[in-house]
Phi, psi and omega in degrees: 000132186302323187272355186305322183296343180274346188299316181296319179297319180296320180293317180296319179293324177295312180299321179296319180294315177302320181295317179297319179296325179294343181264356177289153173291161179305319181291322177294316181296324178298318178297314180299310184300320181294315181292319180296315179299315180295322178296315180299314180298314181303309185293320182292321178290319179296327178302329181255019170092004178250107182264113182256146176281161176302319181297320179294315180295316181298319180296328180283321189262344182273113183295342181276350179260121179275116182220173185229147179295341178284344184262338187236121176301138176063023183308305184295326178291324178295315179302314181296320180292320175303315181295323178294316177299313182298324179300315183285327177294323179290340182266009182304131177084351180275150180300142181250127176252100178292128182196169175297321180298321179299313179298315181295326179292319177299317179298315181299317179301323185275352176289133175301158186305325183273004181232020183297343179272352185270069186257359183288153173295157180296149185254354183226175178247098187300139178269310178265111185210169184277320182271134187252002175285166180290126177262153176297136174304146184305323183281359178251000185299311182301318180296315182293321177295320178297318178298318180297313183287335171292321178297327178306331185266001182276159176298323180303315180292315184297330184265355183294147175295140183306321181293317180290324177296316180299315179295321181292318178296317175305308183301315186287320179297319184284336175282326174289319181050066190294325186249152191293329190246315193242026181299324179297318180294321177298317181299316181290323178291322177298317177303313184284335174297319179294315181295311186294322180294339177261017177071018171275156173285150178297152175252109184251126178280119183281153182302326181295338180263015185306309183294319178300320180299311180297321179295317182297325181296340179270353185252204187272171186295327183300320182289325174294319179300317178298321178295320178296315179297316178300319180296321177297310184295317180291323178297319178295316180297311184292325179289326174295322177295317178297315177304312184294323179294324178291316178298314182296322184287342182249006179280133180281143179240000000 
């Protein structure tokens, strides 16, 4: 694979970034975490056609701001996504057990508060939809999910490189599209859960790459893998810039 030689460099750059963040003061780290979280939320929602303002995201995720779901579009979904991101960031470095229960838990985390009971697989094959790649027929979802979770237990899966494993799980979940509304978000969070637990930086698809992302999902796995690698590399660069700007702004002269 053409990009394989970059994996070690990406891992080393990721570990260095995590290490640098660990040396920030609590107040500096809070600034970094807030900006990083807001950026991740912005791009993932914009990827699915919901463009939120900084003020809207901040009002939803900042516990010190009293706000209402009636005032902010996608308020409950933003809260749920924030909780999902925080869950995978908190699990960095911990062993990951790929399983159906793991996938279902990620889906549950991302369900808005008023939809936590809506855990069933989709029952229909949507005609008007955002993703244009071929989705699994509704009556094949259980079978495809079972095949995926059986693959989790194979030697091939256990020996796969974390970046390639993350891209493959992302691809398969989003092609099955098990749940009616947030399967894309679950697929991306699952991908990043795999990366973060192996000490890689998250790979976030930026809103500007929205069309490329949709196009890649209709093509082969190699192109999705390249998009994931690009997301890792750009994420590390932009997060290092954010880190440096925070350090510079709080340095005494």
